[in-house]
N, C-alpha and C positions, 0 to 999 in steps of 0.2 A: 616377642611379635606386636607388629604394628598396627595401632587403633586407628581408624578413621572413624568419624562421625560426620552425616552428613544429613544438612538440615533442609526438606521438603523433596520428592518427589520430582514428578511431571517431566520434562526436556530436559533441565538441565540438571536437578539432583541423579533424579537418575541413571541418568548420562555418566554422571562422576563416576558412580559406583560399578556401573558396569566397566565401564573401563579400568579403573583402579583394580577392577580383581582380575584385569585380563592383564595389566602389569604386576602382580601381587598376588598369586594364590594364595598368601599363606597369610596374610594378614586379615584381621578384624576386621568388619565394616558394618557400620553400626547404619541403616539409613530410619529418621524420625518422619511422620508424615502424621499431622493433623485430622486429614479426612478417612478413608476406608479404601482410596486408592492412589496406589502410586503413579501412573503410570493410562493415562486418559489420554482421550485426541480433542485436546481442549477447540481447536480450528474444525473438530466437526460437531460443535454444540448446536450452531443454526440447523445445519440441514438435519440431525436425530427430530430439532421441533418439527422443521419443515415435512418430515416422514419420509425425506430422501436418502439418509440412511434410517430403517425398521426397528431394526434392533437395538436395542440399549448398549447392549455385549462388546458389539459391535465396536463401539467407542472408548474398550478399555483392551488398550494397550499390550497390556502386561498387568497380571494379576500381583498379588502380594506374595500367593503362594508359590507362583512358579517362578517369577523374580529369586524368592529364596532357595530353590531346588535350582532354578539355570545357576547361578553367579554366589548361593553359600552366601549370602549378607541377610543379619540379621535386619529384619523388617518389621517394622512395631509402629502398625500403624492405630489412629484415634489418639495419638501420642503427640501431645503439643512442648516446643521446647520454650520455656518462661525466660529465661537468663542465660549469660553466655559468662564465664568469669574468665578474662584469656591470660590473664596472670596466672592461677594458680589448673592454665587448661581444659577446665571443665565447665558442661553445662547443664542444665537442671530442668527435669524433663516431668512434665503434669501428665497421667495419663488417667483412668477411670478409679484409678485404687490410690491415686495421692499425688507425690511428687517425692523423685529421687535425684541422686547425680550422678554423670558420667562423665569418665576423664577421656581425653582423646591427644590423642600425639597430633596428627592436622583436620581442621576443624574445616568442613566448606558448609556456607550459608546459599540455598534456593529456595528463597522462602514466597516465590512470587511477590505478586499485585494484587490488590483488592479493589473492586468497579470504586467509580466515586461514588459519595451519595454527599454532596452538596446541602450546606443547612438551609437548603427551600425551602419551607412551610409547608409541612402539609407530608414530608415525602416520608416518614416514618409509616404511611399505611399499608395494609400490608401487602395490597395491588399492584403495587409499586416494585416493579422486580431487578434484580443484572443478572449476567449473562458472565461467569466465572468457571463452572467448575458443572459436571454432573449433575446435582442436586437442584441449582439454579437450572439447568438446561429442560429436567423433569416437572419441573414446578410450569414452568411458562409452559410445555408442551400439555401438562393437566389444564392451565386459562385457557388457552387454543383449543381444546378439544370440548371445555364448557362452554366459551362462547365461540362457537364454531360459527357462527356466521353477525359476532359481536364487533365490537371497535377495538382496535387496541392504537394505544399511540404510544411512539419510538422517540425518546431524546437521546439526537446525538447523532451524527452524519460520517462518522467515522464506522472501519471495516464493519465491527461487529454491530452499528447500527444498523449500513446498510443490510447485509445479510438476517439479521433478524427480522427488517422489514421484509424483507424477501421473502421467509419463509412464512412467515406470520400470513401474508398474502398468500401461501399457496395454500395453505391452510383454509385459506374462502373469509379471512375476517378482511373487514373494511381498515384501513392502515393509512394514518397519518404520519410524516415521519417531520419532526422540528429539525432547527439546526440553528443554533447561536449566529454564526459567521454565514455570509451572504450565499456559500456555496458547501456541498458535502466533498468529503474526500479530502482532505488537504493537499496529499501529495501530488492530486492535479493539478496543471494550469485549469483558466478557468474554462480558454480556448479548447480544452479537453473534455472537461470533467461534466458538461450541459449536454454530451454523449448520454453518458448514466443517468443526468438527473431526468431529459428526455426519456430512454427508459423504463425508468419507474413511475415515471406519468403514466407512461403508455398501457403498464399494467396496473394501473387506477391503485396508486398509488400516491395518495395525495403528499403533495411536499410542504413545509414553512419555512423557507428559509430567513437568517437575516432577522430571526425573532425566536428571542430565547424564555426560559421557561421563570414566572412571577412567583405562582403556588400552585398550590396544590389543594381541591376540596372534596371530602368526601360526603356521594350524596346518601347513598344507602348501599348494602351489601353489594350490590354488584353491577353498582356505578359512583368513578369519581370523578374527577374536572380538574382540567391543566388548563392554566388559566396563563397566560405568555403574555411579553411584555407591553406591547401595544393592545393587551385589554382584551384581545380574542379569549375568548371560552370553548374549550374542546371538550368533547365527551367521552368518557372509556371506561370499558370493563374492565380494561389493566394496563398495568403502562411498564416497557422494557428501557431503562435510563442505560445507556450505555455513552456516558461523557468521557471517558476515560479512566485510568487507573493510576494508586498511587502503591507506593515499595509497604508490604508489608514489612515493617521494620523496627515497629514500638518497641517487641520484645529484646533489644538491641542495648536501648536504654541502661548506663552503669556499663560498658562493657568495656568503652574506652576504643572501640571500631567505629571510626569518622565515616559521618554519614554525611551525606548534600543538604542543600538547602529544601527539599523537598522528604525528606529520608532514605534518596538512595546511598547503599552502600559503595563506598569508594575504595578503585579498585586502582590496581598496577597494569601495566603491560602483560603481565602474570597473573591477572587475576586473583593477586594477594591483598588483602585487606592492608588495612593500617598494623593490625594486632598481627605478631608471629605467627604463623603455622595455620595461619585462619584466611582459605580463599571462598571469591563468591562469583554465585553466575546468575545467568538468568534475569527476568522481570524486575531484577530487585539489585542490580548492579546499575552504576553510574563511569563508563565505558569511554569509548569516543568517536567522535564523526572522519572517518579516515579520510575526506574528499578536503576537511579543511583542520584539521589539528583538533578541535573543538572537545571539552566534553560534551557528553549525552548518552541519552536510554532511550531503546529499541525494543520494548515490548512485542517480540516474535519469537514464535521457537527455533528457528533458524538457528538463529545466532545462539539461543540458550545451547542447544544440544553442541555448539561447534566447544562456548564456554565451558559448557562440560567438561568436554575431550580435552581440554587444553590444561585445566587447574588438574583434572587425573593424571596429566603428562608432566605438569610442575610440579607436582607434590612425590611424582615417582625420581624426579632430582632428571627431566627429560631437556627443560630448560625453554619452553615455546614461547614466543610471542599472540596474545590476541593483534589480529592487523586491523580493529575496530570493525565501522558497520558503513553502509553507504545506502541500507533501507530498498534494498527490491524488496516489491509487494506484490501480489495480484490477487482477485475475487472475481465471483460471480455475480453480475446481474444482469436479472433474470436470463436475458437470451444473447447478452454481451459476455466478453470479455475484458476487465482493465486492468492495466498491468502500468509499473513503473519503477525504474532505477535511478539513484543516486539524485540531483537537485534539482528542480523544479525553477518558474522564471523565480518566484516568491522570494526565494531561498539561496538562491544567489544572488539576488539585491539586497536582502535583510544579512547573512556573514559576508560580506565585501569581499565575494570571490572574483565578482566582474566587476568596473566601472564603465558608463555611459554606454556605447556599443557595444563592447570588450566583443559582444556573443552574440552569436546568433544561431538560429534552430531551422531547421528541415519541416517540411510538412510533406508527405508522401501515404499512399493511397494501397501500399500491395495487398496481394492475396496469398493463402497460405497457401497455395500451391499451382502451380501453371492455371491456366483460365481452361488452357480447352481439355484439363483434365475433369471430371464431373465433380460438383462439390465442392469448386473452389470458394472461401467465402474474404471478404473486404474488410482492411480494419487502420485503421486511422496512425501514423507514426507519427512523432514529434521527437527529435532530436534533438540535443541543444550542446553546443561545442562553445568554444574558446577560438576570437579568430587572432589571436595573437600568436597560439601558438600548437592552433588544432586540434586541441583536447576535447576530447568527449565529455560533457560534464553529465546529461542524463541526460532519460528519455520515459516516455511516458505512451504508452498505446492501447487503446481502445475498438472493440469489432468483435469478429469472427474467431474460429479456431486460429492459430496460429500468434497472439500475441504472445503467448506464456515462450513458446519457443525462441520469437525475438527478441523479446525484451532479455529474456536469458544468455543472450549471446552478445546484447548491451553491456547488460549488466558486466561479464567476465571482460569486457574492454574496460570500462570504465574501473573494475577492482584490479586489473592490472596497471593503471594508467596510461590506457591507449590515446591513440589520434583518428581523426576521420580517415588517415591512410591506412591506419591499422583496419577499418572497415572496407576500407575500397580492396585490400589485401586476405578478405575472410577466406579460410578457403571450408566450405559447408559443405556440408553431403546434401546430395541432389537427386532426387528422383521425381516425374510426372505427380504422382500419387501425395508426395510432401513437401515440394518445394519449389523454387525455381533456378535458375540455372543463375540467374543475378539473384542474393536471399534480398530481405527488406530491408537487412544492413550495409551492404555493397552500395546498394540504391540509394540509400541516404549519405553515404559516404560519401559518392561521387556527386549530388547536389552540394550536401556539406564544402565540398573542392571546388568544387565553380564560382559555389557565394563566396571563398575567401580570397579563386584570383581574380573574380573578378568577369566572370563569363556569364552572369548571369546577375540580376539585381532586381531580386523578385520585391514586389509589392504588396506589405501584409495588407489583410480589412481593413483594419483598423486608421489606414495612411488611404486610402482610395476616397475619401469622401476631401480631405485636402487634397489631393493630386486633380481631382476632377474642377476643383476652384480652381487650381492653376490654370487651367486650361484643358487637359487630358483627355484621352477618349477611350471607354473600353469597346474595344471587339471581343463579343461571343464568339468563340470558335465552336461551338461545341454542335449537334446535329438541329434541326430548326424546330421538331416535334419540343429535346429539353428547352430550347430560347425561349418558345411559346410557354410554356409551362412556368418559369418563373426565371427573374434575370434580373441584373445590374441595373440599379435607375439610369436609363439613359443609354443604355451599350444599345448599341449595332451587330444584326447579325453578318458574320463571314465566315462559312465555316471553313477546318483548317486548309482541309487540300483546294478550296478556291483562293485563301488570303496571297502565292504565289501568284498568281493569276490579277488579283488587284495591286499589285505592292506600287503599279504608277499612279494610281486612284488617293494614296495615301499622301499629306503633309509632310513632309521633313522635317519641321519647326516644330507639331506636337507630339506630345510623347502618346504614347499608344499603350493601354494597357492587354496583356492577353488574357482574354478567361477561357478555359477549356475547362474540361471535366475534374481534376485532378491537379492538374499543374504540369504533366509529361508533357503536351503538344504545345502548351504555352510556352515552356524553356526552348522545345525545337524551335520555331517561330522568332521570338527573341530574336535567339545566334543570328535567324536568316535575315532577319528588320537591322539589326545593327550592326553587321555585317555588309549592309547595301547603303549604312549613310543614315538610316532613321533613327528614332528616340523608341527604343520600348523596353517595357517591363514587364514579367511574367509574375501573374496573380500567384501568391506563395497557394498552393493545394487547393489551386482551383477553385471554381464554382462549389465543389462540396464544402473544402474550409471556410471558402465564405458565407454561403449560407448557415454554415453551423455558429459560427463566429456573429455574425449580424443582420441573418436572414433577406429578404430581396430589398426591402428598402431603408436605407438609409436614417 
């Protein structure tokens, strides 16, 4: 009888165990878990803190006893693997009664990752907390209830940091979020993420950006001080530290299993480690970015689940390859949804995927469904594509409902190596309550094709000032009320429906920048003017995008 040992539960380990049982009913499967739960909703922890998830038990996806009964797996909680001997094919396990050894035929490592706690002076204060498991969430919730009208500081503007800040604010605390780099949420470009930052400020979360933590000071039992790099001092009843994770792999020292520079377990495309019959999955592994081919780690539940299934398949002899990751993600920011997939502009430039102006992007403002059906919500969509071959490289969306659906469609196209023609040809479901006959992905494809083919030459907000200096004129084509409420400095007002009547008044030697609300009418009028011999450029994303990026003054 075959014997499999799995180290760690949650997404990767529990998935591996369940899949192995479905493939081999007779095997002995042992799941070793250091904590008391083998499968909990890691991603739901902030919402339990905030109260959206009321019952703690709702976080527990599968109890140890139910897992034993359902899959006939020998689940050992409160047990820790403290050593691995790959030559003898044994693991050393520590529990409340001492240490013992177990042999294996195949070993799967799913130890996960620990929250980073860098050696910042004063960081050992008991009121400086992290959020990685259910006991962590219990502790933060306890603090939030104790200091219901108090102050909390969240360190880190990644997904966990944003979710922690939102949910603590929902509890009524005064919340300050500190991020060392100039903007939150690294997967998003600056022109998109500012919408999420504005949403946080709108809900009274104080943002301190481009400023790191220098040290912590204990003031008394109820207060501590967070001192920042520029000398700013913040008082707080407690701090949530959300600055990243590191793989929890110290127990593999001396095992012969190869690790990366930061301690990640190195695996091949079959999720195999450097040791025979040892596999690894989840947050602790170094796999690869499918767009660049470079090694990388992605600590998300989706990849961990897929890796667990793959590892089990390969142990059972199915020989399936892992296809890498593209980094799709979504989160809630109060009333907004923010989602992204693939590469943003910074990543493209950093990874050398594009050169100079080889890539372009589209900005559109689709709605969740047709506007004539009640309840339609608008969102901003950015799609990045290669000019040379039309390949879709990345996408970001922020706004109301429909964001996640749209990004999932684009993630599928990117995963399949698709291009802008594929966006145009997508046949997606449509009925008035659910979408539009021209889906957001279709519309992004249309615009991208027109840019590539030279039918439109949109000007970006950051380029407007130089165009004006070169003698260009902005024509604001929105309604009079919109124009008077705020416009680009120096813009003249000609409503869209009047522009054709006034063509003869325009100067063919001058370049006209056409500014409508979202860029669509500007494109229509750009085509009209260019075919009549005028120099015209549509303002990308219209005044909506310009105002997001630049405001109304240069």
